[in-house]
C-alpha positions as CSV (number, residue, x, y, z in Angstrom):
1,M,-23.6,-143.1,77.4
2,N,-22.4,-139.7,78.8
3,Q,-19.0,-137.4,78.4
4,A,-17.9,-139.7,81.7
5,D,-18.9,-143.5,80.6
6,A,-17.3,-143.1,77.6
7,S,-14.1,-141.8,78.7
8,N,-14.3,-145.1,80.9
9,A,-14.5,-147.2,78.1
10,D,-11.6,-148.1,75.5
11,P,-11.1,-145.1,73.7
12,V,-10.5,-147.1,70.3
13,G,-13.1,-149.5,70.7
14,P,-16.1,-149.8,69.3
15,D,-17.9,-149.8,72.3
16,H,-16.4,-146.4,72.5
17,L,-17.4,-145.3,69.4
18,V,-21.2,-146.5,69.7
19,G,-21.6,-144.6,73.3
20,L,-20.2,-141.3,71.1
21,L,-23.1,-142.4,68.5
22,A,-25.8,-142.9,71.4
23,D,-24.6,-139.0,72.9
24,L,-25.3,-137.8,69.1
25,E,-28.3,-139.3,69.1
26,S,-29.3,-138.2,72.3
27,L,-28.5,-134.3,71.1
28,L,-30.3,-134.8,68.0
29,D,-33.4,-135.3,70.2
30,R,-32.6,-132.4,72.1
31,E,-32.2,-130.3,68.9
32,Y,-35.2,-131.3,67.6
33,D,-37.2,-130.2,70.8
34,A,-35.5,-126.6,70.5
35,I,-35.9,-126.3,66.9
36,R,-39.5,-127.2,67.7
37,Q,-39.7,-124.5,70.7
38,R,-37.6,-122.2,68.2
39,D,-35.5,-121.6,71.5
40,L,-32.2,-120.2,69.6
41,A,-30.3,-119.7,72.8
42,Q,-30.7,-123.7,73.5
43,L,-30.2,-124.5,69.7
44,D,-26.7,-122.3,69.6
45,T,-25.6,-124.3,72.0
46,L,-26.3,-127.8,71.1
47,T,-25.0,-126.6,67.9
48,G,-21.5,-126.3,69.4
49,D,-21.9,-129.3,71.5
50,K,-22.6,-131.1,68.3
51,Q,-19.6,-130.1,66.7
52,A,-17.4,-131.2,69.3
53,L,-19.1,-134.2,69.4
54,V,-19.1,-134.8,65.8
55,D,-15.6,-134.2,65.7
56,D,-14.9,-137.1,68.9
57,I,-16.8,-139.1,66.4
58,N,-14.3,-138.6,63.6
59,R,-11.3,-138.8,66.1
60,A,-12.6,-142.1,67.3
61,A,-13.0,-143.8,63.8
62,A,-9.9,-142.4,62.7
63,A,-8.2,-144.2,65.8
64,M,-9.7,-147.2,64.9
65,E,-10.0,-147.0,61.2
66,E,-8.8,-150.5,59.9
67,S,-10.7,-152.3,62.8
68,L,-13.9,-150.6,61.4
69,K,-13.0,-151.7,57.5
70,D,-13.5,-154.8,59.3
71,L,-17.1,-154.4,61.4
72,L,-18.3,-152.9,58.7
73,G,-17.0,-154.5,56.1
74,D,-19.2,-156.6,53.5
75,N,-17.6,-160.0,54.5
76,P,-21.5,-162.2,55.5
77,S,-21.5,-162.8,59.1
78,P,-19.9,-159.0,60.5
79,S,-19.7,-158.6,64.7
80,T,-22.8,-157.6,66.9
81,S,-20.5,-154.0,67.1
82,G,-20.7,-153.7,63.7
83,H,-24.3,-153.7,63.3
84,E,-24.2,-151.8,66.3
85,I,-22.6,-148.5,64.6
86,R,-24.0,-149.2,61.4
87,A,-27.9,-149.1,63.4
88,A,-26.6,-146.1,65.4
89,I,-25.4,-144.4,62.1
90,A,-28.4,-145.0,60.5
91,R,-30.2,-143.3,63.4
92,C,-28.2,-140.6,63.5
93,A,-28.4,-139.5,60.0
94,Q,-32.2,-140.4,60.3
95,A,-32.6,-137.7,62.9
96,N,-30.9,-135.1,61.5
97,K,-32.8,-135.8,58.3
98,T,-36.2,-134.7,60.2
99,N,-34.5,-131.8,62.1
100,G,-33.2,-130.6,58.7
101,C,-36.7,-130.7,57.5
102,A,-38.1,-129.2,61.0
103,I,-35.7,-126.1,60.1
104,E,-36.8,-125.9,56.4
105,S,-40.6,-126.4,57.6
106,S,-40.0,-123.3,59.9
107,Q,-38.0,-120.9,57.4
108,S,-41.0,-121.7,55.0
109,F,-43.6,-120.5,57.7
110,T,-41.7,-117.4,58.6
111,S,-41.5,-116.5,54.7
112,S,-44.7,-117.3,54.4
113,L,-45.4,-114.4,57.1
114,L,-42.9,-112.0,55.7
115,D,-45.1,-112.6,52.5
116,I,-48.5,-111.5,54.5
117,L,-46.1,-108.6,56.1
118,R,-45.2,-107.2,53.0
119,G,-48.8,-107.4,51.2
120,R,-48.3,-110.7,49.1
121,A,-49.9,-113.9,49.2
122,P,-48.1,-116.6,50.7
123,G,-49.0,-118.7,47.7
124,E,-47.0,-116.8,45.2
125,R,-44.1,-119.1,45.5
126,T,-43.0,-121.1,43.4
127,Y,-40.6,-124.2,43.2
128,T,-36.8,-123.8,42.8
129,A,-34.7,-126.3,40.6
130,R,-34.3,-127.9,43.7
131,G,-37.6,-128.6,44.7
132,R,-37.4,-126.2,47.6
133,L,-39.9,-123.4,47.7
134,G,-38.6,-119.9,46.4
135,T,-39.8,-116.6,45.6
136,T,-41.5,-115.0,42.8
137,R,-38.7,-112.3,42.8
138,R,-36.2,-115.5,41.3
139,A,-38.5,-117.1,39.3
140,S,-39.6,-113.7,37.6
141,A,-36.1,-112.8,37.3
142,F,-35.6,-116.2,35.2
143,V,-38.2,-115.9,33.3
144,R,-36.9,-112.5,32.4
145,V,-33.2,-114.3,30.9
């Protein structure tokens, strides 16, 4: 669904929210492609677009707060709209997680290249307490404490 279609839908209805989430999913797919291609100009544009879309989603969710509670509640037979909203949210969350992993991978690759340029072996890296790759400088500073 594009913005024109979204504006024709009920501005506070579940179909509108599902449309906005579909737009976000599409944008996240484009963001992934831009990350993989290291297209910084495209990433910059998409970041602004994503923020505007997330703001629209938040406004729509706030406008239909009570009906969202019913749609997404724990009742035994949730509506089709509730299923669609949950599924769209799950897909967007997974796509956002995938994009985050792609960014971390790209950062790690760049750090490895910088290590090589600085005369260090790329393998001279250790893991941080959060399970991410860190530099040996941080590790050795920790050891000195």
